[in-house]
PAVO-869147 format. One record per residue (C-alpha): x, y, z. Coordinates in steps of 0.05 Angstrom, whole numbers, plus 5000, padded with zeros to 4 digits. Each point is the difference from the previous one (the first is absolute). Example, Ala and Ser with C-alpha at 12.3 -4.5 7.8 and 13.67 -1.06 7.14 Angstrom:
# PAVO-869147
524649105156
502750694987
//
This chain:
# PAVO-869147
050782106398
501050685034
507150175019
498649995075
494149525006
498949735070
501849285018
493849555001
497049925069
501649355034
506149884958
506849895030
507149964974
503549335007
507649974993
503749424970
507549934986
499350234928
494250484999
494350325037
492849804985
493450335014
494949475016
493050085027
498949575064
494149634969
504449804941
505749775044
495749605048
496149644945
505749874953
500849274980
504449664947
493949894955
498150744999
502750544954
506550315025
499250595047
500950684966
506850305018
501250745003
506650364990
502950695006
504250364948
506049935047
499249254999
499549984925
506050464991
504349525041
498749454949
504150294943
506449595006
502549344974
496749555051
493050285002
496550424946
493050275008
496350514959
493150335001
494850034945
493350325014
501349965075
501149254997
506849745023
503549474957
506149585018
504349944937
506149715036
499749374958
495650224942
504650554975
504449464968
494149764959
497150684983
498750014924
502450724996
506549835033
502649925071
503050685007
494350434975
495249755053
505450005054
501250744987
493450135035
501349555060
498050375063
495950504961
493150134970
499949704930
492850164980
501550504945
505649594966
495549395005
494550384963
505050284950
503549354979
494449494996
494649984946
495949425029
499750205073
494349535018
503949394978
506350235036
496250125064
497749275001
507249775001
501650515054
495249685050
505149495022
504850565018
495050395042
501850035074
495550565025
498550734991
501750685029
496950165067
493850444995
503650595032
505649964948
499750444937
499449654933
507250184983
506150235037
498650625042
505750374964
496349994933
495150514974
493049715009
496550524957
504849914942
499549255002
492450015003
499550494943
504849604956
495849385012
493950384979
503850234938
501849284983
492749805006
498150574954
505349794950
497249294999
492850254991
502450424942
502749384966
507250264999
502749325023
497349664937
504649944940
498650154927
502649364968
500450334931
505050505028
504749465024
499049584936
502250604958
506150095044
501949274991
498950054925
504450614993
505549645037
499549404954
499950444938
506350365023
503349335012
498449784929
502350674973
506749925033
501249334965
497450264933
504950595004
505949524997
496749534950
498250564951
505850495009
505749535019
504549985061
504250624989
500850505058
493950444987
494949424994
503449665059
499250615045
492850124976
498449275017
503250105069
495850625013
493649644979
501649405044
501750465059
493150324991
497049305000
503649825064
498150655036
492749974979
499649265018
502850205067
494350485012
494949484975
502549445045
499550505057
492550054986
499049255001
504549925061
495650495039
493749604980
497250634968
497649714933
495649395015
495149895056
503249335019
507049885023
500949394955
499550394934
504350575026
505449505022
499849634933
500950634959
505250255049
504249384987
499250094925
502050734998
505650015051
502449294985
499249914925
500450724976
505350245049
503749385026
499150145075
496549605056
493250235024
501549765071
506150455003
495950614980
494649825052
505249905054
503250684988
494350444978
494749845052
504950175055
501350674967
492550154999
498949775071
505350465029
502750474947
506550365016
500449645068
507249785010
500549265016
493049874971
500050304930
505149614957
500050564949
504550415046
504749435018
505550394964
500650395065
505250015029
504549564958
499650434937
496050635017
498050415061
492550094992
495450495035
501750565047
499049625065
503849374981
505750394968
501250415062
499649385043
505149664955
504750595006
499550035075
501949265003
506150164957
498049504947
503050104931
498849424952
500350484942
501750744990
492750195008
501350744988
501449804928
494149524993
496150474954
505849914951
501449255005
492449874997
500850094924
505149434999
497149485047
492650194998
496350044934
505249644956
501649425047
493849795039
496949534949
505949734959
505049925058
495549835060
492949804984
502149574941
503849495041
496050095064
493449794970
503049324981
503149935068
493350165032
496049504958
505049435010
501650145074
492650025017
498349424954
495050404959
500149504942
493650264967
502950704998
506549734973
496349634945
496450644979
506750375000
503349484956
494650084947
502150734993
507349834987
498149434953
495550464959
505450544999
505249504974
495549684948
497750664970
506650385000
505449474992
498949914925
500850754991
505550195050
503549375022
501749855073
504650605011
494950464967
494449755045
504250115063
501850704977
492850174985
497649715066
504750415043
498750644960
492649905011
500949875075
504650625004
494750454968
494349695039
503850105065
500450754989
492550034985
498349575060
504450355052
498050724983
492649844999
499849585063
504650445042
497050684981
494049875045
503749765062
507350195008
498550755008
494849855053
500349865075
504249395018
500549745071
498949395043
492949755010
496350495045
493449614996
496250574967
493049924973
499149744928
498850684968
505750355035
505249474986
498249994926
499750754991
506650115037
503549494955
497050164931
498950574952
496750074932
502250244931
495250434960
495049644955
501150004925
499149484946
507549914995
501249985076
494449495009
502949554946
507350105017
499049835074
494549494993
495550505038
504849975059
500250754995
493849925044
504249675053
496050285058
493449714976
503449354982
502949935070
493450165034
496149534956
505049484973
494749554968
496750584963
500749944923
504850544977
495250324951
495950245060
505650345039
498550694971
492649925020
501549905073
505650515003
495550615015
496849625058
506849835029
502350734992
493850245039
501549505056
507250235004
498150745000
495049895056
505249675046
506050434980
503749444965
504550224943
497949724932
505950094953
499449994924
505550254954
502350004927
503649384975
506850314991
499550355068
498549325031
506349714967
504250595024
497349935071
503249315005
506850314990
498550605045
497649565057
506249554994
504550625002
496350275061
500149365040
507349904982
501850685027
496049885063
504049365010
506650364990
498250555049
497949505053
506149574986
504850585009
496750425053
495249585043
//
């Protein structure tokens, strides 16, 4: 509806202890228990007040939903939907769900009303023209068929992972277990783990099959059987990251602030002003090489994934994980023995950790990091993400996450279509003056270190002088 539409004639606002309602007199006078509930109207101020622990509302397509109880049962996780409490969630709803019609049927029980006619369709602080044009872009992308996957593409990626897995075992079986074959085997298995990580990411985002069931099944197989990690843990962490990237307190990927690192210009200065010093942050660009790439997977994720699965009673995930370790033991124990298997496993996790950290952080750590400012979908994703130039190697090495901008705008899009939508996204950004960053791979790696050095220095200056 128009931003400043007039209130319907004959309607009046009725106040109750919890909310205000706009009810036509004829509706109010004739309402009986056997009739449909009277339509309730709300303002953005009323919605924004329901963003806490007791009451949580959100808006999708002008309709107001009460998720105060439902958020605990939300299939995508309690936190990801709660991150939009008190806000318009139309664009993330469209971005995350592949069967929107089915989801909307389940949402009817949560519907409590809609925005008053004089209210804008989203918060008045957001850019209406940008939002409308992005939604037109999404409709165009769907008409172009860019949300449909090429199953042969993903089959070939799975096959190349399985072939590398077999090649790693054959290396030891054919050439023996001396140092050189052992290290070659470890490199091949590290490649398997990294590439399986990118493939499970595709299934986790529901971007391969048209139904959630098949995506979930293959997701469990790839992340559980091929990698030994729980699908529920990945869903819990990653969907929050996509919902509010680089938003402190909502994106778990930046939870290392402030305990280990001072991230972002704003948060680093704030930390310095508060005289907080959990670490010598002005040296964080140096100790990143010690506690970042080499340590994340073998020293943290490796034990935490088991804690997560057991603590949350994710027994199906745990069963899938166990099949990975059983297969690893059965195939390598006759060749290496127990000590050899343990050594191989931690070398693989050490190498994989470097691969994982550099690729996943190059798109986000150098970008804007702050608390949630409730920006529109396009702005929040573009502020928090950047791209790495397209090349055959970069695409393979990063699992096409070098197109991080397109992936964040359209998380269910199959990765082989990112480069096709990129020019359209660039045009949209140019029109609205939004910076669209793309850089060489090594420059992206270096920017991680440069940004850590900059934010560490900002912290020190604020700590000493403000």
